[in-house]
N, C-alpha and C positions, 0 to 999 in steps of 0.2 A: 204873436211871436212865440217861438218855441224856447228861446234862451232868455233867461231873465237878465236884466241889465247889471244887477249886482254881481252875478256869477261871471259874467263876461268881462268884468273890469278887475279881476284879481291880478295882482302884479306878476305872478309867475310861480314857478316851482320853488325857487330858492329865496324866499323872503326871510325876514328876521325870525318869524315864529318857527319856521322849519329848522333854521340853524340852532335855535334855542332847544328844540326838541331832540336834536342829535347830540348836543353837548354832553348830556349824562352818559350816553353810550360811549362816546370818545373818552370821557374821564374814567369810566369803568375799565375800558381796554388798557389805558395807561397804567392804572393801578394794578391790574392783573399782570401786565408786562414786568413792572418793577418788583412786585411782591412774589410772583410765581414763576414766570417764564425765565427771566434773567438769572435768578439764583440756581434754577435747575440746569441751565446751560453751563454755568460756571462749575457746578458740581460734576457734571459729565466730563467737562474739559479736564478737571483735576484728576478724575478717575482714570481717564485715558493717559494722562501724563504719568500717573503712578504705574500703570501697566507697562508703559513704554520703558520705564526706568527699572523694571523688575530684573534682578540679577541673582546669580547663584548664591545661596547662603541666606537669602532673605527669609525671615519668618513671616508666614502669611496666614490669613484666614479665608477659607473658601465661602461661597454662598451658602453651602450646607452646614457651615459651622465647624468644619474640620481645620485644625491648626496643624501646620507642618512647615518644613523647611524646603525651599526650592533647591532641587538637586541639579537641574539644568533647564534651560529654556530651549525647547526643541525647535520651535518655529514661531512666527508671529501670532499663531492661534493657540498653541499648546505649551504647557510647561510640565515638567515632572517634579512631583512634590513627595518628599519623605514624610510619612505621617507616623511611622513607628520604626523601631529598629529592624531594618531589612525589608520594610514595606514601602514600595514606591507606587504612586498613583499618577496617571496622566490626567491633567485637568485642562479645561479651556481657560485661557488667560482671562477671558471676560467674566468667569465665575469667581475670580479672586476679588474679594470685597475690600480687603485692607491689608496693608503691610504692617506687622507689629514692630519689627526691629530690623534695622539694617546692621549687618555684621561690621564690627570694627576690625579692619585687617590686622592690626598689630595684636589685638586681643585674641583673635582667632588663631593667629600664628603661635602665640604663647600657649594657648590652650592645647593646640595640636602637639607642640613640643613637649608639654608636660604629660600629655597622654602617652606619647611615645616613650618617655623616660619611665613612666609607671609600668608600661608593658615590658620594657627591657629589664627592669628590676624584678618583675614577677617571673619572667622567663629565666633569669639568672638564678633564682632561688630553687627552681625545679630541678 
């Protein structure tokens, strides 16, 4: 006979030893999912929500480390950012890494009113 009797009598492919051998691989995948994959997906979801909520006046940091104020949101892919007095840069929204501060509408209105009063006083002295 060509086939030994011991080999021919194995119970099949999925016996208890085979399941015990795959158990560590399954456990490793579960650990990777909860420690690496799931937090990364949550972080990406939060970043997308931050970009969707981007508005004029927000102070932002770009991926290159440039800090500026959003002048306008052009379209779903681009935004115009003021990085210095009279300097505007168009950036991809995806390169904005964080929003530093959302403007307080009342505080911004008061600051603008105070700035206008200061300019009026300076113009009146001349």
